[in-house]
N, C-alpha and C positions, 0 to 999 in steps of 0.2 A: 706513628705516622702510617706505617704499613697497615695497621688495624683500621685506621680512619679511611684509607683508600679502599680497603675491602668492604667496609660498611657502606660507603658511598656507592661502590660498584653494585653491591647486592640490593641496595635500596633502589638504584636506577633500574635494575632488572625487574624488581617487583612492580615498579611504576609502569614499565613497558608491558609487562604481562597483564596488568589491570587494564591498560588501554587496549590491548589486543582482545581481551575477553569482551570489553564493552563494544569494540568495533564488530566482533562477530555477532553479538546479541542484537546489535542495532545496524546491521549491514543494510544499506539502502540501495544495493545493486540487484536485489531480487524482488520481483512483484509477486505477491501471493493473492489467492482468492480462496474462499471457503465454500465448499459445496454443502448445501443444506439438505437437499433431497434430490431424488430422481423419480420421475413419474412415467408410468406407462399410460399414455393418454393425456387427458386434460390436467393442467396444473391447478392445484388448490391455492390460488393467490391469497385468499383470506388468511391462510396460515402464516403469511409473511408480512402482514400489515404493520406489526409492532416492531419492525427492525430498523426504523429510521435513525436510531441511536447507535447503529453499528455499521451502516453503509447502505448503498443502493443495491437492491435485489435485481438480478438479471438472469438470463439464460445463455449468455455468451461466455464461453470458456476462454481463459487466457493461455491455456497450456499450448505450448508450441512443441510438438513432438512428431518428427517425420514418421515414426513407427505407428502413431495413432491416426495419421492422415487417412481419410477414407473410411474409417471405422464408423459404422452406423448401428448403434445398439437400440434404435427406436425408442429411446427414453428421452424425456425432457428433463435436463439437468438444471437445477436451480442453484445459483451462486449468490453470494453476497460479497460486495466490495472489491476493491483493488487496493492492496495494502503493501507498504514498503517496510521490509524488515520483519524478522521473526518476533521481535518484541511487540510489534503491533498485532500480529496474528495471535499471540498468547493473550494479550489484553482483550481482544475481540472474542476469542474462544470462551473466555470466562463469562462474558456478557451473554453469549449465545447459550451456554450451558445453563445459566440462571434463568433463561427464557424457555427452557425445556428442549432445546436442540441438543441431541446427544451423539448421533452418528455423523460427525463432521469429517469431511475429507478436505485436506489442504492440497491445492494445486499451486504450482509455482512456475513462473517464467523467469528463468535465470539467463535467458538468451538476450532479450530485448535491450537491456541496459548494459550488456557486457560484450556484444558482438563488435565487429570492426568499427562501425560508426556510432553505435550506442554508447560506447565508453566515453565519447566526447560530450554526451548530454549532461550538462552541469547546472542548467537553470530551470526554474519552474515558477509558477505563479501561486503564491500562497493566498488562498481565499479566506482563511480564518484559522484561528486556534481556539479550541473549546475544551473546557473541563468535561462537559457532557455533549456528545456529538448529536447534531440534529441535521440529518441529510435532507429533510423535507424541502429546505430552501433551495436545494440543488436538483431536485427531482425533475424539473422541466427544462433544465439547461440543455441546449443543443450540444451534442458531442459529450454527454456526461460520461462516456466510456474513458475520457481523458482525466477523470477525477481519481486521485489516489489519496490514501489516508496514511499518516504516520503517527504513531503513539510514542511520545517522548516526554519525560519530565512531567508525568501525570496529566498530560493534555493531548488532544487529538488535533493534528494540523491537517487541513484539507488543501491538497495541492492540485493544480490543473496543468497538465502537460509537462513534457520534458523538451528542453531546447538546447541547442549547441552554442547559442550566443544570447547575450542579454538583449540585443536588439530584436531578435526573433520573439523572445518572450514578451517584450514590450508591445510589439505589434499584436500578438495574441491577446494581451491584456486590453488593448483598445477595442478589439472585437467583443470581448466579454463585457466591457462597459456598455456597449450598445444593447446588450441583453439585460442590463441592470445589475451586473456583478462588479464588486470592487475587489481589489487585491494588490499584492506587492510582488514584484519580481525579486526572487531570492535564489541563492545557490542551494542545492539540496545535497550535495556530496562533494 
């Protein structure tokens, strides 16, 4: 009997450890972005045309850092995506490396979803789940900076916005429908 209790106890510890490792790998409390390049002068946008299967390309950093505030390096930084979880970043990095992008820098915002009010953001709008991502369909969306990508179970989920109530998410979905987008309100963490 004592041996059985010890076996059950250690089995439970192993299951908890597995769940903690999965939670760390798939933590949806941090937003990531990948810097592809930095240009002195004009950006060569043609170089980034084939990236619709990894995210939307932009020049707006997500990094929130008071020590970086006001720094102007006179460079145009080019980023791709807004990703939730390191598992998503690793999947996208592989795709980018296969496309010839090698000097990738990861930026993260671990403040937005974790600060005093951000921790209550529980709802999002899922616009789709895809084995192969195609962000072209979202390129002309107003407020596309609210799009986030999660990679889980061998597919990419495209999410729009973070909301503290299901009602707020439903209202945002109604606005998206006027732009021709469909989706479902879901919890994301």
